[in-house]
C-alpha positions as semicolon CSV with decimal commas, in nm:
position;residue;x (nm);y (nm);z (nm)
1;M;0,850;1,992;0,840
2;T;0,552;1,832;1,036
3;T;0,273;1,644;0,880
4;E;0,041;1,918;0,992
5;T;0,255;2,169;0,790
6;L;0,352;1,943;0,490
7;D;-0,014;1,820;0,432
8;A;-0,201;2,129;0,526
9;P;-0,405;2,125;0,198
10;L;-0,536;1,779;0,288
11;L;-0,591;1,867;0,663
12;Q;-0,749;2,190;0,597
13;H;-1,008;2,074;0,346
14;T;-1,129;1,764;0,541
15;D;-1,343;1,733;0,845
16;P;-1,140;1,597;1,144
17;A;-1,458;1,451;1,288
18;L;-1,451;1,197;1,012
19;A;-1,081;1,110;1,035
20;R;-1,009;0,741;1,053
21;P;-0,651;0,676;1,175
22;L;-0,494;0,354;1,093
23;A;-0,639;0,067;1,322
24;A;-0,402;0,019;1,608
25;A;-0,388;-0,364;1,567
26;L;-0,268;-0,312;1,205
27;V;0,050;-0,150;1,338
28;P;0,205;-0,467;1,510
29;A;0,050;-0,670;1,205
30;R;0,259;-0,470;0,963
31;S;0,574;-0,509;1,168
32;D;0,518;-0,889;1,189
33;V;0,462;-0,933;0,813
34;I;0,775;-0,714;0,747
35;A;0,972;-0,924;0,994
36;A;0,838;-1,238;0,793
37;A;0,941;-1,090;0,468
38;R;1,297;-1,022;0,598
39;D;1,321;-1,373;0,738
40;V;1,240;-1,512;0,391
41;L;1,469;-1,279;0,219
42;A;1,749;-1,388;0,440
43;I;1,713;-1,754;0,321
44;P;1,988;-1,842;0,074
45;E;1,833;-1,964;-0,263
46;A;2,035;-2,287;-0,234
47;A;1,867;-2,357;0,101
48;L;1,509;-2,351;-0,019
49;E;1,515;-2,737;-0,077
50;L;1,632;-2,813;0,256
51;P;1,385;-2,990;0,496
52;W;1,147;-2,802;0,715
53;G;0,976;-2,958;0,983
54;W;0,595;-2,889;0,987
55;I;0,290;-3,044;1,144
56;G;0,356;-3,369;1,352
57;G;0,705;-3,363;1,280
58;S;0,666;-3,394;0,906
59;E;0,916;-3,246;0,674
60;Y;0,880;-3,042;0,378
61;E;1,100;-2,803;0,166
62;V;1,208;-2,475;0,340
63;R;1,040;-2,277;0,066
64;Y;0,707;-2,422;0,181
65;G;0,762;-2,218;0,513
66;A;0,732;-1,901;0,277
67;Y;0,429;-2,024;0,118
68;R;0,268;-2,137;0,441
69;A;0,326;-1,775;0,580
70;A;0,123;-1,635;0,274
71;E;-0,143;-1,915;0,322
72;A;-0,215;-1,802;0,675
73;L;-0,286;-1,446;0,541
74;E;-0,488;-1,562;0,250
75;L;-0,706;-1,762;0,502
76;A;-0,740;-1,458;0,738
77;E;-0,854;-1,261;0,428
78;I;-1,130;-1,519;0,358
79;E;-1,243;-1,519;0,717
80;A;-1,212;-1,150;0,750
81;R;-1,459;-1,106;0,452
82;V;-1,699;-1,343;0,622
83;L;-1,678;-1,139;0,946
84;V;-1,728;-0,805;0,756
85;A;-2,042;-0,953;0,592
86;R;-2,196;-1,025;0,918
87;T;-2,167;-0,670;1,033
88;E;-2,441;-0,403;0,991
89;P;-2,401;-0,226;0,653
90;S;-2,306;0,096;0,827
91;E;-1,983;0,164;0,660
92;R;-1,955;0,418;0,372
93;V;-1,847;0,343;0,031
94;A;-1,526;0,557;0,042
95;A;-1,345;0,314;0,253
96;R;-1,422;0,036;0,017
97;L;-1,300;0,239;-0,295
98;I;-0,970;0,320;-0,099
99;G;-0,914;-0,042;0,024
100;P;-0,751;-0,180;-0,310
101;A;-0,493;0,112;-0,273
102;T;-0,332;-0,082;0,026
103;A;-0,337;-0,406;-0,163
104;A;-0,151;-0,228;-0,463
105;R;0,096;-0,069;-0,203
106;W;0,168;-0,392;-0,039
107;D;0,233;-0,561;-0,375
108;L;0,485;-0,268;-0,455
109;H;0,652;-0,326;-0,124
110;G;0,702;-0,682;-0,247
111;L;0,926;-0,545;-0,539
112;L;1,097;-0,290;-0,339
113;L;1,185;-0,450;-0,003
114;P;1,419;-0,699;-0,157
115;L;1,595;-0,434;-0,384
116;E;1,959;-0,360;-0,328
117;E;2,020;0,001;-0,276
118;G;2,254;0,036;-0,574
119;L;1,976;-0,047;-0,816
120;L;1,765;0,252;-0,707
121;D;1,985;0,477;-0,915
122;A;2,088;0,239;-1,191
123;D;2,012;0,394;-1,538
124;P;1,785;0,177;-1,728
125;G;1,876;0,363;-2,054
126;D;1,641;0,448;-2,339
127;E;1,557;0,766;-2,132
128;Q;1,336;0,567;-1,882
129;W;1,336;0,662;-1,510
130;P;1,559;0,484;-1,259
131;V;1,347;0,299;-0,985
132;R;1,406;0,594;-0,741
133;L;1,237;0,835;-0,972
134;V;0,946;0,606;-1,024
135;V;0,888;0,555;-0,655
136;G;0,930;0,936;-0,597
137;H;0,657;0,992;-0,852
138;I;0,422;0,733;-0,692
139;I;0,465;0,889;-0,341
140;S;0,426;1,250;-0,502
141;S;0,107;1,154;-0,702
142;Q;-0,048;0,990;-0,402
143;R;0,015;1,301;-0,184
144;A;-0,131;1,513;-0,465
145;Y;-0,443;1,282;-0,503
146;G;-0,507;1,344;-0,131
147;W;-0,465;1,718;-0,150
148;G;-0,650;1,754;-0,466
149;S;-0,953;1,548;-0,368
150;A;-0,974;1,715;-0,038
151;W;-1,003;2,051;-0,203
152;W;-1,240;1,933;-0,488
153;Q;-1,492;1,769;-0,227
154;A;-1,489;2,098;-0,008
155;Q;-1,613;2,275;-0,316
156;G;-1,944;2,064;-0,301
157;L;-2,022;2,120;-0,667
158;D;-2,225;1,860;-0,896
159;V;-2,011;1,699;-1,157
160;A;-2,225;1,859;-1,432
161;D;-2,206;2,208;-1,289
162;P;-2,098;2,447;-1,555
163;E;-1,914;2,632;-1,271
164;L;-1,701;2,343;-1,198
165;P;-1,334;2,494;-1,195
166;P;-1,100;2,383;-1,469
167;R;-0,831;2,293;-1,224
168;V;-0,723;2,292;-0,854
169;P;-0,578;2,659;-0,772
170;D;-0,194;2,670;-0,806
171;T;-0,188;2,796;-0,439
172;I;-0,287;2,432;-0,328
173;W;0,033;2,293;-0,484
174;A;0,263;2,567;-0,364
175;D;0,421;2,347;-0,097
176;L;0,406;2,020;-0,273
177;P;0,761;1,859;-0,246
178;D;0,944;1,783;-0,559
179;E;0,896;1,431;-0,671
180;A;1,242;1,389;-0,807
181;T;1,428;1,530;-0,509
182;T;1,246;1,545;-0,179
183;E;0,995;1,264;-0,243
184;A;1,254;1,043;-0,397
185;A;1,535;1,086;-0,127
186;G;1,660;0,814;0,098
187;T;1,714;0,441;0,120
188;V;1,464;0,178;0,000
189;D;1,324;0,158;0,348
190;Q;1,281;0,534;0,373
191;L;1,102;0,565;0,036
192;R;0,845;0,264;0,149
193;S;0,808;0,434;0,477
194;R;0,727;0,764;0,315
195;L;0,469;0,583;0,075
196;D;0,310;0,435;0,379
197;A;0,285;0,771;0,563
198;T;0,147;0,947;0,244
199;L;-0,118;0,667;0,166
200;D;-0,222;0,626;0,527
201;L;-0,276;0,980;0,589
202;S;-0,477;1,030;0,262
203;A;-0,703;0,734;0,363
204;E;-0,732;0,863;0,731
205;R;-0,878;1,192;0,601
206;L;-1,081;1,075;0,317
207;A;-1,204;0,721;0,391
208;G;-1,477;0,871;0,603
209;L;-1,648;1,082;0,332
210;S;-2,029;1,022;0,301
211;D;-2,165;0,851;0,017
212;D;-2,318;1,173;-0,101
213;R;-1,991;1,333;-0,094
214;L;-1,832;1,074;-0,318
215;A;-2,072;1,210;-0,605
216;V;-1,925;1,568;-0,578
217;G;-1,770;1,695;-0,882
218;S;-1,392;1,713;-0,951
219;R;-1,151;1,678;-1,244
220;W;-0,902;1,412;-1,337
221;A;-0,653;1,483;-1,652
222;G;-0,894;1,769;-1,713
223;F;-1,211;1,545;-1,736
224;P;-1,512;1,614;-1,514
225;V;-1,536;1,307;-1,273
226;T;-1,660;1,236;-0,927
227;I;-1,462;1,231;-0,602
228;G;-1,550;0,848;-0,594
229;F;-1,363;0,826;-0,932
230;R;-1,056;0,988;-0,791
231;L;-1,043;0,765;-0,484
232;G;-1,075;0,463;-0,709
233;R;-0,776;0,579;-0,900
234;W;-0,531;0,546;-0,620
235;S;-0,482;0,161;-0,651
236;S;-0,461;0,177;-1,040
237;H;-0,192;0,449;-1,035
238;I;0,024;0,239;-0,780
239;R;-0,010;-0,075;-1,002
240;E;0,059;0,125;-1,305
241;H;0,396;0,230;-1,178
242;A;0,465;-0,106;-1,014
243;I;0,453;-0,225;-1,369
244;Q;0,688;0,039;-1,454
245;V;0,935;-0,080;-1,195
246;E;0,912;-0,445;-1,320
247;K;0,990;-0,302;-1,684
248;T;1,283;-0,118;-1,538
249;F;1,418;-0,434;-1,372
250;A;1,407;-0,597;-1,715
251;L;1,590;-0,313;-1,876
252;L;1,858;-0,335;-1,605
253;G;1,884;-0,714;-1,643
254;H;1,775;-0,758;-1,283
255;H;1,616;-1,094;-1,208
256;P;1,477;-1,117;-0,856
257;S;1,591;-1,434;-0,667
258;E;1,331;-1,689;-0,561
259;P;1,342;-1,560;-0,210
260;A;1,265;-1,213;-0,340
261;R;0,968;-1,359;-0,544
262;L;0,837;-1,536;-0,224
263;V;0,856;-1,201;-0,043
264;R;0,639;-1,020;-0,312
265;N;0,397;-1,332;-0,280
266;L;0,391;-1,294;0,098
267;L;0,334;-0,925;0,107
268;G;0,084;-0,919;-0,165
269;A;-0,120;-1,181;0,038
270;Y;-0,100;-0,940;0,346
271;G;-0,213;-0,656;0,117
272;R;-0,518;-0,822;0,001
273;A;-0,616;-0,899;0,360
274;E;-0,539;-0,560;0,477
275;A;-0,755;-0,415;0,188
276;V;-1,072;-0,587;0,336
277;V;-1,048;-0,349;0,665
278;F;-0,839;-0,057;0,548
279;G;-1,002;0,284;0,641
280;R;-1,299;0,092;0,810
281;T;-1,439;0,150;1,172
282;D;-1,687;-0,107;1,205
283;V;-1,475;-0,452;1,153
284;D;-1,269;-0,482;1,486
285;A;-1,295;-0,872;1,458
286;A;-1,174;-0,887;1,112
287;I;-0,898;-0,662;1,185
288;E;-0,797;-0,882;1,502
289;R;-0,816;-1,189;1,268
290;I;-0,589;-1,038;1,013
291;A;-0,329;-0,930;1,299
292;R;-0,340;-1,277;1,424
293;A;-0,270;-1,423;1,077
294;A;0,040;-1,180;1,055
295;G;0,175;-1,319;1,369
296;E;0,137;-1,673;1,232
297;A;0,306;-1,569;0,912
298;R;0,595;-1,423;1,121
299;D;0,633;-1,755;1,308
300;A;0,621;-1,962;0,997
301;A;0,881;-1,761;0,808
302;R;1,115;-1,762;1,117
303;A;1,075;-2,141;1,142
304;A;1,183;-2,157;0,781
305;R;1,480;-1,943;0,824
306;E;1,596;-2,142;1,108
307;A;1,557;-2,459;0,920
308;A;1,766;-2,315;0,649
309;G;2,031;-2,237;0,904
310;A;2,022;-1,853;0,793
């Protein structure tokens, strides 16, 4: 099923003229930071204390290569914020509300990327969901947030309007994939890729909404809220269930290795940097700065892996 067919409710109820595809420079940046994460993950925990050559032939522990990679991204975040502050304030609020969702997404990637496939379906007991079902729910909910928000904003009603519908029509959800089967299917990487595609498309179609449109009425959990409120909920929902994944790890007795924890630190740093520019069209210099830092992170992680002999 193509995106045009699967996500028809999102596409049909949003203006294609306002679409904001993922910035081209962020595509290789993401590849670089994932490559860096895989290099860090490949380092045996016992090798983290081996010497790692850095500036001027000095030596430090291999683990610092992973921290150095994250530091490059943190510096880029700082400098990107400065570059953004220097631009004309032409950007709409919608993209800023959506930005934190990509930070939450990359933090979740930090939990999932190191995960062994066998743990996806491990039963945590106590009637709690396996990790696979948690991630399927995250993906499904993000898709539904996009579809529902698109429909609500197209109605153009005030949040206090007595005619505000009680819910989104059932017809909108007719083709929503099942979260426990379709959305939760596949390997860890396939799940992560599905989450990326869903969040990126939601942002593409909604980050360009006008400030006036953000005040349009909608509902969340039955309560009347603005579209702006719904967009701001994306990040909270992802983080809510990232915490659930952590709690599931605890129930399973799974304790991430130090390299896995370093991967989460690295991907979290990238996510915070990407959040500065996600869904925006007026910040090319900031995007390029973040992309350059992703390459620096890749190089640092690769050098650390080589020093570890991994």
